[in-house]
C-alpha positions in Angstrom: 81.3 85.4 106.4 79.2 82.0 106.7 80.6 78.9 108.5 80.3 77.0 105.5 82.6 79.4 103.2 86.0 78.4 102.6 88.6 80.3 104.4 92.4 80.3 102.8 93.9 81.5 105.8 92.1 79.3 108.4 92.3 75.8 106.0 94.1 73.3 107.8 97.3 72.8 105.3 98.7 69.5 105.7 102.4 71.0 104.9 102.5 73.3 108.2 101.3 70.1 110.5 104.1 67.7 108.5 106.5 70.6 109.6 106.1 70.5 113.3 106.2 67.3 113.3 110.4 65.7 114.7 111.3 63.0 111.4 109.7 62.9 108.3 112.9 64.5 106.4 112.3 63.0 103.2 109.0 64.3 102.7 109.6 67.7 104.4 112.0 68.2 101.5 109.8 66.8 98.9 106.6 69.4 100.3 109.0 72.6 100.2 110.3 71.8 97.0 106.6 71.6 95.7 105.6 74.6 97.3 108.8 76.3 95.6 107.4 74.8 92.0 103.5 75.7 92.1 104.4 78.8 93.8 101.2 78.6 95.7 99.7 81.3 97.6 101.8 82.3 101.2 98.7 81.5 103.4 98.7 81.6 107.0 99.6 77.9 107.3 102.3 78.1 104.2 104.1 80.7 105.9 103.9 78.9 109.3 105.4 76.0 107.4 108.3 78.0 106.4 109.4 79.2 109.2 109.7 75.9 111.0 111.2 74.9 108.3 113.7 77.6 108.7 114.5 77.2 112.1 115.1 73.2 111.7 118.6 72.1 112.5 118.9 70.5 109.3 120.5 72.9 107.2 119.1 71.2 104.0 115.6 71.9 105.2 117.0 75.8 106.2 118.5 76.4 102.5 115.0 74.6 100.7 113.4 77.2 102.9 114.9 79.8 102.2 114.3 79.6 98.4 110.8 78.7 98.6 110.2 82.3 100.5 112.0 84.0 98.3 110.1 82.6 95.3 106.9 83.2 97.4 107.8 86.7 98.3 106.8 86.1 101.9 108.3 89.2 103.4 107.3 88.7 107.2 110.6 85.9 107.0 113.4 88.3 106.0 114.6 88.7 109.7 114.7 84.9 109.9 116.5 84.5 106.2 118.9 87.3 107.2 120.2 85.3 110.0 120.1 82.3 109.0 123.2 79.8 109.5 124.5 78.1 106.2 126.8 75.3 105.8 130.0 76.0 104.7 132.4 73.0 105.7 132.8 70.0 103.2 131.7 67.7 106.4 128.5 69.5 106.1 128.3 68.6 102.4 129.2 71.4 100.1 132.4 73.0 98.7 133.9 76.1 99.0 132.2 77.5 96.1 128.7 76.0 96.8 129.2 78.0 100.3 129.6 81.4 98.3 126.8 80.4 96.1 124.6 80.2 99.3 125.2 83.5 100.0 124.6 84.9 96.9 121.3 83.3 96.9 120.5 84.5 100.5 121.4 88.4 99.5 118.9 87.7 96.2 116.5 86.4 98.5 116.5 89.5 100.9 116.4 91.6 97.8 113.6 90.2 96.5 111.9 90.4 100.2 112.6 94.1 99.7 115.7 94.4 101.4 118.7 96.2 100.0 122.3 94.9 99.4 125.7 95.9 99.5 127.4 93.4 97.4 126.6 92.7 93.5 125.3 89.1 92.8 127.4 86.7 90.7 125.7 86.0 86.7 122.8 83.7 87.0 122.3 84.1 90.5 118.7 86.7 90.8 117.3 84.0 87.8 118.4 80.6 90.0 116.1 82.2 92.5 113.2 82.3 90.2 114.0 79.1 88.7 115.6 79.6 85.6 119.3 77.8 86.1 120.4 78.4 82.7 122.9 80.9 84.0 124.6 78.7 86.1 127.5 76.5 85.1 126.8 72.7 85.4 127.7 72.1 88.8 126.2 74.8 90.7 123.2 74.5 88.7 122.6 70.7 90.1 123.2 72.4 93.4 120.4 74.4 93.2 118.1 71.7 91.0 118.5 69.6 94.0 117.3 72.1 96.8 114.3 73.3 94.8 113.3 70.6 92.7 111.0 68.4 93.5 110.7 64.4 92.7 108.9 63.1 89.7 105.7 62.1 91.4 104.0 60.2 88.3 107.4 58.5 86.3 107.2 56.3 83.7 105.6 52.8 84.6 108.1 49.5 85.0 108.6 47.7 81.9 107.3 44.4 81.4 111.2 42.0 81.6 111.0 38.4 81.4 111.9 37.0 85.0 110.7 40.1 86.8 107.2 39.5 88.9 105.8 43.1 89.8 103.6 43.2 92.9 102.1 45.3 95.3 105.3 45.8 97.0 107.1 46.2 94.3 109.7 44.3 91.7 111.5 41.0 92.4 112.7 38.1 90.8 111.1 34.6 90.6 113.9 33.6 93.4 112.6 36.3 96.0 115.4 39.3 95.2 114.0 42.6 95.4 114.3 45.0 92.9 114.1 48.7 92.1 112.9 50.3 88.8 114.7 53.0 87.4 112.6 55.1 84.5 114.0 56.9 82.0 113.6 60.6 83.3 116.4 62.7 83.1 119.1 62.1 85.5 122.0 64.7 87.2 124.9 62.7 87.4 128.6 63.8 88.1 130.2 65.8 90.6 132.6 69.0 90.2 133.5 69.4 93.5 134.9 65.5 93.4 138.8 65.3 94.9 141.1 64.4 92.4 140.7 60.9 91.3 138.3 59.8 89.2 136.8 62.4 86.8 132.8 62.5 86.5 132.0 65.8 85.8 128.6 67.3 86.8 125.8 66.7 83.7 122.6 66.0 82.8 121.6 62.5 81.5 118.6 60.5 80.5 119.0 56.5 79.4 117.0 55.5 76.5 115.3 53.0 78.4 114.1 52.3 81.7 115.7 49.3 83.8 115.5 47.3 86.8 118.3 46.6 89.5 119.2 44.8 92.2 117.6 46.7 95.4 120.3 45.5 97.9 124.1 44.4 96.5 125.2 40.8 95.6 127.5 39.0 98.2 131.2 40.1 97.8 133.5 39.3 94.5 135.3 40.1 91.7 134.4 41.6 88.7 135.1 38.5 86.6 132.7 36.8 88.8 130.2 39.1 88.6 130.2 39.1 84.7 130.2 35.4 84.7 127.0 35.2 87.3 125.1 37.6 84.7 125.4 35.2 81.7 124.0 32.5 83.4 121.2 34.5 85.2 120.8 36.0 81.5 120.1 32.3 80.0 118.0 30.8 83.2 115.9 34.2 83.1 115.8 35.0 79.2 116.6 38.5 79.6 119.1 40.5 79.3 121.4 40.9 82.9 124.5 42.9 83.2 126.4 44.2 86.5 125.4 47.8 86.5 128.0 50.4 84.8 128.9 53.3 86.4 126.1 55.7 84.8 123.6 53.0 86.1 124.9 52.6 89.1 124.7 56.1 90.0 121.4 56.9 89.0 120.3 54.3 91.1 122.0 55.8 94.3 121.4 59.1 93.6 117.8 59.6 92.1 117.3 62.0 89.4 117.4 65.4 91.4 121.0 65.9 92.0 121.5 65.2 95.4 124.8 63.9 96.5 124.0 61.6 98.7 120.9 58.8 98.6 119.0 60.9 101.4 119.7 64.6 100.1 122.5 67.1 100.3 123.6 67.5 103.9 126.4 64.9 104.6 125.8 64.8 108.6 121.4 65.1 108.6 120.0 63.3 112.5 119.1 60.5 110.8 120.8 59.1 107.5 118.2 56.9 105.8 120.3 54.8 103.2 117.6 54.7 100.5 117.6 56.2 96.9 114.6 57.9 95.4 114.5 54.8 93.1 114.5 52.7 96.3 117.8 51.3 96.0 119.6 50.2 99.6 122.7 49.9 101.0 125.1 52.0 98.9 126.7 54.1 101.4 127.2 51.5 103.8 130.0 48.5 103.9 133.3 48.7 101.5 131.5 49.8 98.3 130.4 47.7 94.9 132.0 47.4 91.9 130.6 49.0 88.9 131.5 47.4 85.4 133.2 50.6 82.9 136.0 48.8 81.2 138.3 49.6 84.1 138.3 48.5 87.8 136.2 50.7 89.3 133.8 51.0 92.7 131.8 53.2 93.7 130.0 53.6 97.4 130.6 52.4 100.7 130.6 53.7 104.2 133.8 55.8 103.2 132.7 57.2 100.1 129.0 58.4 100.4 129.4 60.8 97.4 127.1 58.8 95.0 129.2 60.6 92.1 132.3 59.6 93.4 134.4 56.6 91.9 137.4 54.9 92.4 140.2 52.8 91.1 140.2 49.0 93.5 142.4 46.2 92.6 140.7 43.3 90.2 141.0 40.7 92.6 139.3 42.8 95.6 136.2 40.9 96.5 133.4 43.8 96.8 129.5 43.5 96.4 127.9 44.4 92.8 124.6 45.1 91.3 122.6 43.6 88.2 120.4 45.3 85.8 117.7 43.6 84.0 116.6 45.0 80.7 
């Protein structure tokens, strides 16, 4: 082979370089998901990237790398997958049912890589390993989706809305308040593993239109104050302004991929980034925020970092809130 010929086995691969670096959690997860999505050949740099991820302290990176390695049939990693430590505590971000699903997915991965198994795979697990989630119940399908499907890299462009100024650093209002754009793409909402309280079953939802939302919460107030302030702002800007509904707030805080927390599925990563895929910040800190849905409901906050969880709060309580601009 000449010195000028392209050799994919020796080529520099950004995935391998990224996995070797500390930090960059958000980017690492996205790269792993794209490897699963593209089903690219498992060149040595790709195998090195997967081996790095399988040894990571973060279980979400390990679990995603396991599923990717199985899809790409990287048989040299079978031993690492067989000994993989999987999360099993609610404090890590998984339910008992999800832990059992991860064990079944590991069995399916090892079988795909040439190992025998003694336990029978539950229905839908083998197909889910290959990307077909239709055989799983919605809650478990959402769990696997959150681990394996990349965020969209080209969502629909922001719409023109009166009073909203678009710039290179992002959308904002004329008074300088930053906004985030939530495009009209399919989102996973709800969570079948929530503690008893306000029901919010797992489901897919596609908004009919995209919307802008406050990137940071507004100062604490009551739901009535939020409604009054939104009405005044609507008249001043000449566009529709309303407090975020529970579904709008959840889409903005959680992103489209079914993640449980703004940063992903692991409840306790080394570094929490309280920034959603749609660049909404601050949903997992403070006392929570009002969401307008006909009841006195709140979501988010430092004690309620599951973005699907909703709770009833006394109407007079002062909480932050966000406006949606259409």
